[in-house]
N, C-alpha and C positions, 0 to 999 in steps of 0.2 A: 078239800078241805077248806073254809072259806071265809073267808074275812071279811073284818068286819069295818063300817069305815065309820067313823069320827064326823060330821053332820060340824057345821059351821053357825053362823046367824053373819050373816055378812048388815052390816054397821052403816051401813047407809039406807037401805028396804026393809031392814030388819024380819026377812026368808028367810031362810033353808038353805045355804052354802055349802055347792058340794067345792070340796080337799084342792080338784082340780084344775074349777072352775073360777079356785079363786084367784086375787089380786092383790096384793101389800102392796102396798105401801107413803108414804107420807104425803097429810090429806092437811093445809091451812094448821100447819105445827102439829098437829094427831097423826099414831099411826092404823091407816084402817084398813082394814077386812075389807073386802067386796068384792060380786058378779063385775063382771069385767065389763056386762053394757050401763054400772050398775055406777062406776066406774068414769069413762069416758065421761056420764054427764056427767059427771060430777065438777068431771077437774077441766070443760065447755064453760059448764056456772064460776065456776075462781077465776075462768080466763078473761070473761065478763065483768067477773067484779074489780076484776085490776085492773081492767085499761080503762073502764071508770074510774075509780080512783086519782089512774096517775089524770087523767085526765082532768078531775077539781082542783091536781096538786096544781097540774099546768095551769089551770087559766086562776091559781092564786100565787105561782111559778116557790111554791114549796119547797117539790122538793124535786131538782132530775135528772139522779139515781130513781127514785122508783118508778119516774116513767122510760129511762131507757134500761130497763127490766121486763116491767111490763109489756114491750114495741118490742123487745130480741126475740122472743119465744117466735112474731112470723119475720119476722125481718126472713128465714130459714126457706121460707115459701111463699116472698120474693114478692106476700100483700100492707109487707111494712108501710104502712102509712105517720108519714108525722104530724110531730104532735099542734096542740097550736101553738105554740111555740113557736117553731124553728117553722110553722109554714108564715106567719104576722111575719118574721124578722125578714124569712128570701123570699118567699110568693109559692106560692101555688107550686108556681106553673114547671120547680125544677125536677117536681115530683109524676109532674102528671097526674096527682089529689082533682079532685073534681068532690 
């Protein structure tokens, strides 16, 4: 018995995607199906954009919640970098941030 595999298309690189190699999830509020490598690269890009957006918002003192959300993911890895507002208020030495 021969099983026919229906291939999908990666939403990020638009190449053929085997269902067993696929990762499905939400990326920028859109359901996305992608190769695992494409997904990991996209997540890193989104994370960098979120950090940049949070720094800009912090500099303008627009929205502290945005900053907390973006930096919260790094807190688990002990790579927490305090935002500009916190560094200015409390100084850099309390986190040994350089």
